[in-house]
C-alpha positions as CSV (number, residue, x, y, z in Angstrom):
1,M,32.8,176.0,86.9
2,K,30.4,176.2,89.9
3,L,30.4,172.9,91.6
4,H,26.9,171.4,91.8
5,P,25.8,171.2,95.7
6,L,25.7,167.6,95.6
7,V,29.2,167.6,94.5
8,I,30.2,169.6,97.1
9,N,28.4,167.3,99.5
10,T,30.6,164.4,98.0
11,L,33.7,165.9,99.6
12,L,32.1,167.0,102.9
13,L,29.8,164.4,103.6
14,C,32.9,162.0,104.7
15,I,32.6,161.8,108.4
16,F,36.0,161.0,110.2
17,S,37.0,161.6,113.8
18,S,40.0,159.9,115.3
19,S,42.8,160.3,118.1
20,G,45.9,158.7,116.8
21,S,45.6,155.6,114.9
22,A,42.6,154.3,117.1
23,A,39.3,153.7,115.4
24,P,37.0,156.7,114.7
25,Q,34.8,157.8,117.6
26,T,31.3,159.3,117.4
27,P,31.2,160.9,113.7
28,K,30.7,164.5,113.3
29,I,30.3,166.7,110.4
30,S,33.8,168.7,110.5
31,P,35.7,169.0,107.1
32,V,38.5,171.0,108.7
33,E,39.2,171.8,112.3
34,S,39.7,175.2,113.7
35,N,43.3,174.9,114.1
36,L,43.9,173.0,110.6
37,A,42.1,176.3,109.2
38,A,44.8,178.6,110.7
39,K,47.3,176.7,109.2
40,E,46.0,176.8,105.7
41,N,46.7,180.2,105.5
42,Q,50.4,179.7,105.6
43,A,51.1,178.9,102.2
44,V,49.1,178.8,99.0
45,G,50.3,177.9,95.7
46,M,49.2,179.2,92.4
47,S,46.2,177.1,92.1
48,G,45.0,178.6,95.2
49,R,45.1,175.7,97.3
50,R,47.6,174.9,100.3
51,R,50.8,173.6,99.0
52,Q,52.9,173.3,102.3
53,L,51.9,172.8,105.9
54,E,54.0,173.7,108.9
55,G,53.6,172.6,112.7
56,K,52.1,169.6,114.3
57,L,49.5,167.0,112.4
58,E,47.1,165.1,113.8
59,L,45.5,162.3,112.0
60,G,42.0,163.8,111.8
61,E,43.6,166.7,110.4
62,A,45.3,164.7,107.8
63,V,42.5,162.8,106.7
64,N,40.6,166.0,106.1
65,L,43.2,167.7,104.4
66,A,43.6,164.7,101.9
67,L,39.7,165.0,101.1
68,R,40.3,168.3,100.5
69,Q,43.2,168.4,97.9
70,N,44.3,164.8,97.0
71,P,44.4,164.5,93.3
72,E,42.4,161.3,93.1
73,V,39.5,162.9,95.1
74,L,39.7,166.1,92.8
75,L,39.5,164.0,89.6
76,G,36.5,162.0,91.0
77,L,34.8,165.3,91.7
78,R,35.3,166.4,88.0
79,E,33.9,163.2,86.9
80,I,30.8,163.6,88.7
81,E,30.3,167.0,87.1
82,R,30.9,165.3,83.9
83,K,28.3,162.6,84.6
84,Y,25.7,165.7,85.5
85,G,26.5,167.0,82.1
86,E,25.7,163.7,80.5
87,V,22.4,163.6,82.3
88,I,21.4,166.9,81.0
89,E,22.5,166.0,77.4
90,A,20.3,162.8,77.7
91,R,17.2,164.8,79.1
92,A,17.4,167.4,76.4
93,Q,16.5,164.5,73.7
94,A,13.1,164.2,75.4
95,L,12.5,168.2,75.3
96,P,11.6,170.3,72.7
97,H,14.3,172.0,70.4
98,V,13.9,175.5,69.4
99,A,16.1,176.6,66.3
100,L,16.3,180.1,64.6
101,N,17.3,179.3,60.9
102,P,18.1,182.7,59.1
103,Y,19.1,182.4,55.0
104,F,20.2,184.7,52.5
105,Q,21.5,184.1,48.9
106,Q,22.9,185.9,46.2
107,K,23.5,184.8,42.9
108,D,25.3,186.2,39.6
109,R,22.9,187.0,36.9
110,A,24.9,184.9,34.5
111,L,23.5,181.9,36.6
112,L,19.9,183.1,36.3
113,S,19.4,182.3,32.6
114,G,16.5,180.0,32.4
115,F,15.8,180.0,36.1
116,G,14.2,183.2,36.6
117,N,15.3,186.8,37.3
118,Q,15.9,186.7,41.0
119,N,19.3,186.6,42.2
120,K,18.6,187.8,46.1
121,S,16.7,185.9,48.3
122,W,16.3,185.3,52.1
123,N,14.1,183.8,54.8
124,I,14.0,183.5,58.5
125,A,12.7,180.3,60.1
126,L,11.6,180.0,63.7
127,E,11.5,176.0,64.0
128,V,10.4,174.0,67.1
129,R,11.2,170.2,66.9
130,Q,9.8,167.7,69.1
131,T,10.5,163.9,69.4
132,L,7.2,161.9,69.4
133,Y,8.5,158.5,69.4
134,A,11.6,156.9,69.2
135,G,11.2,153.2,70.4
136,G,12.1,153.9,73.9
137,A,15.8,155.2,73.0
138,V,15.1,158.4,74.6
139,N,13.9,157.3,78.0
140,A,16.4,154.4,78.2
141,G,19.0,157.1,77.6
142,I,18.0,159.2,80.3
143,R,17.9,156.3,82.8
144,S,21.2,155.1,81.3
145,A,22.8,158.5,82.3
146,K,21.1,158.9,85.7
147,A,22.6,155.0,86.6
148,S,26.2,156.2,84.9
149,R,26.1,159.4,87.5
150,D,25.0,157.4,90.3
151,A,27.8,154.8,89.7
152,A,30.5,157.8,89.4
153,F,29.0,159.3,92.6
154,Y,29.6,155.8,94.2
155,S,33.0,155.6,92.7
156,V,34.1,158.8,94.4
157,R,32.8,157.4,97.5
158,D,35.2,154.4,96.8
159,T,38.1,156.9,96.3
160,L,37.4,158.5,99.5
161,D,37.8,155.4,101.4
162,Q,40.8,154.3,99.7
163,V,42.3,157.9,100.7
164,V,41.0,157.6,104.2
165,S,42.7,154.2,104.7
166,K,45.8,155.2,102.8
167,V,46.4,158.3,105.2
168,R,45.6,156.1,108.1
169,Q,48.4,153.6,107.3
170,Q,50.8,155.9,106.0
171,F,50.4,158.1,109.0
172,A,50.6,154.9,111.2
173,Q,53.9,154.2,109.4
174,V,55.1,157.7,110.1
175,L,54.7,157.2,113.9
176,A,56.2,154.0,113.8
177,T,59.4,154.9,112.1
178,K,59.8,157.7,114.4
179,S,59.2,155.3,117.4
180,L,62.1,152.9,115.8
181,I,64.0,156.1,115.8
182,G,64.0,156.1,119.6
183,V,64.7,152.4,119.7
184,A,67.8,152.8,117.7
185,E,68.9,155.9,119.6
186,E,68.5,154.1,122.9
187,S,70.5,151.2,121.3
188,V,73.3,153.5,120.2
189,E,73.2,154.9,123.7
190,L,73.4,151.5,125.6
191,A,76.4,150.9,123.2
192,N,78.0,154.1,124.2
193,E,77.7,153.4,127.7
194,Q,78.9,149.8,127.7
195,L,81.9,151.5,125.6
196,K,82.4,154.1,128.4
197,D,82.4,151.2,131.0
198,A,84.6,149.1,129.2
199,T,87.1,152.1,128.9
200,N,87.0,152.8,132.6
201,R,87.4,149.1,133.5
202,F,90.2,149.0,131.0
203,Q,91.8,151.9,132.6
204,A,91.6,150.4,136.1
205,G,93.5,147.3,134.7
206,T,90.2,145.0,135.4
207,V,89.7,143.9,131.8
208,P,91.8,143.4,129.0
209,R,92.0,145.7,125.8
210,F,89.7,143.3,123.8
211,N,86.8,144.5,125.9
212,V,87.2,148.2,124.7
213,L,87.9,147.2,121.3
214,R,84.5,144.8,121.3
215,A,82.5,147.7,122.7
216,E,84.1,150.1,119.8
217,V,82.8,147.4,117.5
218,E,79.5,147.2,118.8
219,V,79.1,151.0,118.8
220,A,80.0,151.5,115.1
221,S,77.8,148.4,114.3
222,V,74.6,149.9,115.8
223,K,74.8,153.4,114.1
224,P,73.6,152.4,110.8
225,G,70.6,151.0,112.3
226,L,69.9,154.6,113.4
227,I,70.7,155.9,110.1
228,R,68.4,153.6,108.7
229,A,65.4,154.3,111.0
230,K,66.0,158.2,110.2
231,N,65.8,157.7,106.6
232,D,62.7,155.3,106.9
233,H,61.1,158.1,108.8
234,L,61.9,160.6,106.2
235,I,60.5,158.3,103.3
236,A,57.5,157.5,105.3
237,Q,57.0,161.3,105.6
238,L,57.2,162.2,101.9
239,Q,54.8,159.6,100.9
240,L,52.1,161.0,103.3
241,A,52.8,164.5,102.0
242,K,52.2,163.4,98.5
243,T,49.0,161.7,99.5
244,L,48.0,164.9,101.3
245,G,48.8,166.9,98.2
246,L,51.5,169.0,99.8
247,D,54.8,170.0,98.3
248,A,58.2,169.5,99.6
249,S,59.9,172.7,101.4
250,E,62.9,174.4,100.2
251,T,65.1,172.0,102.3
252,G,63.2,169.0,100.5
253,K,62.0,167.8,103.8
254,P,58.4,168.0,105.2
255,T,57.7,170.6,107.5
256,F,55.2,169.0,109.7
257,V,55.6,167.0,112.6
258,C,52.9,163.8,112.9
259,V,51.7,163.5,116.5
260,G,49.8,160.6,117.9
261,D,49.9,157.0,119.4
262,L,49.8,153.7,117.9
263,Q,46.7,152.6,119.6
264,V,45.4,149.3,119.3
265,S,41.7,148.8,119.2
266,G,39.4,146.2,118.2
267,R,35.9,145.8,116.1
268,P,32.7,144.3,117.4
269,L,32.1,142.1,114.1
270,G,32.8,138.7,113.5
271,L,34.0,137.4,110.0
272,S,30.7,136.4,108.9
273,E,29.0,139.8,109.9
274,S,32.2,141.7,108.3
275,L,31.7,140.0,105.0
276,T,28.0,140.5,105.1
277,L,28.5,144.1,106.0
278,A,31.2,144.8,103.3
279,K,28.9,143.3,100.6
280,A,26.1,145.7,101.7
281,R,28.3,148.9,102.1
282,R,31.1,148.6,99.8
283,A,31.0,151.7,97.2
284,S,32.7,149.7,94.7
285,L,30.0,147.2,94.6
286,K,27.3,149.7,94.4
287,S,29.1,151.5,91.4
288,K,29.3,147.9,89.8
289,R,25.5,147.5,90.2
290,E,24.8,150.8,88.7
291,D,27.0,149.9,85.7
292,I,24.7,146.8,85.2
293,L,21.7,149.2,84.9
294,V,23.8,151.4,82.6
295,Q,24.4,148.4,80.3
296,K,20.7,147.2,80.6
297,E,19.6,150.7,79.5
298,K,21.9,150.5,76.6
299,V,20.4,147.2,75.4
300,A,16.8,149.3,75.4
301,M,18.5,151.9,73.2
302,K,20.0,149.6,70.6
303,M,16.9,147.7,70.4
304,A,15.0,151.1,69.7
305,G,16.4,150.6,66.1
306,Y,14.0,147.8,65.3
307,K,11.0,150.4,66.0
308,P,10.0,153.6,64.0
309,K,11.1,157.3,64.9
310,I,8.8,160.1,64.5
311,D,9.3,163.7,65.1
312,A,7.0,166.6,65.0
313,T,8.0,170.1,63.6
314,A,6.2,173.5,63.8
315,G,7.3,177.3,63.2
316,Y,7.2,180.4,61.8
317,Q,8.5,181.6,58.6
318,V,9.2,184.8,57.1
319,T,10.8,185.0,53.5
320,S,11.7,187.7,50.8
321,K,9.1,188.1,47.8
322,N,11.3,189.2,45.1
323,S,14.9,190.3,44.8
324,E,14.5,193.9,43.6
325,K,12.5,194.8,47.0
326,L,13.9,192.6,49.5
327,E,11.8,194.6,52.2
328,E,8.6,192.9,50.5
329,T,8.1,189.6,52.4
330,V,5.7,186.8,52.7
331,H,5.2,184.9,55.9
332,G,3.2,182.5,57.5
333,Y,3.3,179.2,59.7
334,F,4.2,175.4,59.1
335,L,3.4,172.4,60.6
336,G,4.7,168.7,60.1
337,V,5.5,165.4,60.9
338,N,8.6,163.4,60.1
339,G,9.0,159.7,60.4
340,S,11.5,157.0,59.5
341,W,11.6,153.4,60.0
342,K,14.4,151.1,58.9
343,I,13.0,148.1,57.2
344,F,16.1,146.2,56.4
345,D,19.5,147.8,57.6
346,S,21.8,144.8,56.6
347,F,21.6,143.6,60.2
348,E,23.3,146.8,61.6
349,T,20.8,146.9,64.3
350,T,21.1,143.3,65.2
351,G,24.8,143.5,65.5
352,Q,24.6,146.6,68.1
353,V,22.1,144.7,70.5
354,A,24.4,141.8,70.3
355,Q,27.4,143.9,71.5
356,A,25.2,145.7,73.9
357,K,24.0,142.3,75.3
358,S,27.5,141.2,75.5
359,D,28.6,144.3,77.7
360,M,25.7,144.1,80.0
361,Q,27.0,140.4,80.6
362,K,30.6,141.4,81.3
363,A,29.3,144.0,83.7
364,L,27.4,140.9,85.5
365,I,30.8,139.2,85.2
366,S,32.5,142.1,86.6
367,Y,30.5,142.5,89.7
368,E,30.6,138.9,90.7
369,D,34.4,139.2,90.5
370,E,34.2,142.4,92.5
371,V,32.1,140.5,95.1
372,Q,35.0,138.0,95.2
373,K,37.6,140.5,95.7
374,V,35.8,142.1,98.4
375,E,35.4,139.0,100.1
376,L,39.0,138.3,99.7
377,E,40.0,141.9,101.3
378,V,37.9,141.2,104.4
379,Q,39.0,137.7,105.2
380,R,42.8,138.8,104.4
381,A,42.4,142.0,106.8
382,F,40.6,139.9,109.4
383,A,43.3,137.3,109.3
384,D,46.1,140.1,109.4
385,L,44.6,141.7,112.6
386,Q,44.4,138.3,114.4
387,Q,48.0,137.8,113.7
388,Y,49.2,140.8,114.5
389,K,47.3,141.2,117.7
390,E,48.7,137.9,119.0
391,T,52.1,139.1,118.0
392,I,51.8,142.1,119.9
393,E,50.7,140.4,123.3
394,S,53.5,137.9,122.6
395,Q,56.1,140.8,122.2
396,Q,55.0,142.9,124.9
397,Q,55.7,140.0,127.3
398,N,58.9,139.2,125.4
399,V,60.2,143.2,125.8
400,K,59.6,142.6,129.8
401,Q,61.9,139.8,129.9
402,A,64.3,141.2,127.7
403,V,64.6,144.2,129.8
404,E,65.1,142.2,133.0
405,A,67.5,139.8,131.0
406,L,69.8,143.0,130.3
407,R,69.6,144.2,133.7
408,L,70.6,140.8,135.1
409,A,73.5,140.6,132.4
410,Q,74.7,144.2,133.5
411,E,74.5,143.3,137.4
412,R,76.7,140.0,136.5
413,L,79.2,141.9,134.6
414,S,79.4,144.7,137.2
415,A,79.9,141.8,139.9
416,G,82.4,139.9,137.6
417,A,80.2,137.0,137.3
418,G,79.1,137.9,133.6
419,T,81.1,138.6,130.3
420,Q,80.6,141.5,128.1
421,L,79.1,139.0,125.3
422,E,76.4,138.4,127.8
423,V,75.4,142.1,127.8
424,L,75.8,142.8,124.2
425,D,73.5,139.6,123.7
426,A,71.1,140.8,126.1
427,R,71.0,144.6,124.6
428,V,70.4,143.0,121.0
429,A,67.7,140.9,122.0
430,L,65.9,144.0,123.8
431,T,66.2,145.8,120.7
432,R,64.9,143.2,118.6
433,A,62.0,142.5,120.9
434,R,61.1,146.4,121.1
435,T,61.6,146.6,117.2
436,T,59.3,143.5,116.5
437,E,56.5,145.2,118.9
438,L,56.6,148.4,117.5
439,Q,56.2,147.0,113.9
440,A,53.5,144.5,114.8
441,R,51.6,147.5,116.6
442,S,52.1,149.5,113.1
443,D,51.1,146.6,111.1
444,Y,48.2,146.2,113.3
445,V,47.0,149.8,112.9
446,R,47.5,149.6,109.3
447,S,45.3,146.3,109.1
448,L,42.7,147.8,111.0
449,A,42.6,150.8,108.5
450,D,42.7,148.1,105.6
451,Y,39.9,146.3,107.5
452,D,37.7,149.5,107.8
453,R,38.0,150.2,104.2
454,A,37.2,146.7,103.2
455,T,34.0,146.6,105.4
456,A,33.0,150.2,104.3
457,T,33.0,151.3,107.9
458,D,35.9,154.0,107.6
459,T,33.5,156.7,106.6
460,V,29.7,157.7,107.1
461,Y,27.8,159.1,104.4
462,A,24.7,161.4,104.0
463,E,22.8,158.7,101.7
464,S,21.7,160.8,98.7
465,F,20.5,157.8,96.7
466,K,18.3,154.8,97.2
467,D,20.2,151.9,97.6
468,P,18.2,148.4,97.6
469,L,20.6,147.1,100.2
470,S,20.3,149.7,102.6
471,Q,18.0,147.6,104.9
472,L,20.2,144.6,104.8
473,E,22.8,147.0,106.1
474,K,20.9,148.0,109.0
475,K,20.1,144.4,109.8
476,V,23.6,143.2,109.8
477,L,24.7,146.1,112.0
478,R,21.7,145.7,114.6
479,F,22.8,148.8,116.4
480,K,23.6,152.3,115.5
481,P,26.5,152.8,113.2
482,V,28.5,155.0,115.5
483,D,28.8,151.9,117.8
484,L,30.5,150.2,115.1
485,F,33.5,152.7,115.6
486,K,34.3,152.4,119.5
487,P,37.0,150.0,120.4
């Protein structure tokens, strides 16, 4: 099936440009960069889409790739196509229906006793039927289908925002685990150097055998940390590959390498402005508002059961004149008006109206609940950003102090004034400080992606539907939208 132009735009209108895990810079419509397009031809699955990716992968490329082949996005696009079909179906109820009704019948002559002598007959009728009045059900059905289509469109937007945020978070996790491998390798290297130094001192007779044994135990103790860091990195890559819709290679390991930095950048909005902006921009809220309109129109459709329905028919009919000479025919036009009105239907319509009104109230409650969820998500993301920012600042100073403490402990040990235990403690403290700082940096970047998703500032869309809260969105921003993405 050929995609509707608006459906294609839904996939390509998501504007995202980023370096590393920093905030998006000036948006530009670029679904796939040139180097990503070159990689796309490396491997293609049976479905015609790329199944594997080799080489370096940047964050912008990862986001664009997810928007092209993430299963959740593709399912959302199929749902939009289905909703367009519902709009066409609903609109058809207001248009004329033309039908060609051919008919032929032949009976056994034994059945003709007392009923004439014609055992063959045929007729062809071209009939046009038009609904003149249906109590407002037809127009309400069209409006309901359009609102349902718009709700599906906003639902896909929400899916896009979630996918972009998920890719950013998983990409940051891959970079973080990669950096933690470096920290673990450095810890193992320091432990090996300490073992080598203790061995040389023991051979020179300046330290007892205990120092060598203690250094060997320390080397064995830090190796599991390196093994765990490598496994965490592999798991993070596999999770990202799943989100990108990529298959595993023959070795079972990803063939791409994520490149970038865990950059820490802020946002110019305070908590109050963030909450207001999220209420105005979140696609999930827009979808819920469309759901309310859908249920409202369904109430009108059910209310039409109290009113009459009138149809008009017109056409032209050709029928056989007798069974002996089927070619002899009579023909002519026909016109008619058909009407029906349920005077009493045992309260069937009353029950249907009650159900529709209940569904509308449920849609209202669901919208209010969604507003509270959005508020909670923004507040939590905003609080997490503050927490991780303060943690990063504290740990950056802590790392400097730990490096200096390790240097002094090594100098004291070399001068004979310190002990091996002091060096080991200083090294452990440095590893812990670097790990905490890296983890806090990763948590900040992931929380920033969650904040951008919660406030709906992660993506910019070419607005195709009129939203009554668009003016509120502009009022909250008070500056050009692209400025929102600057660090």
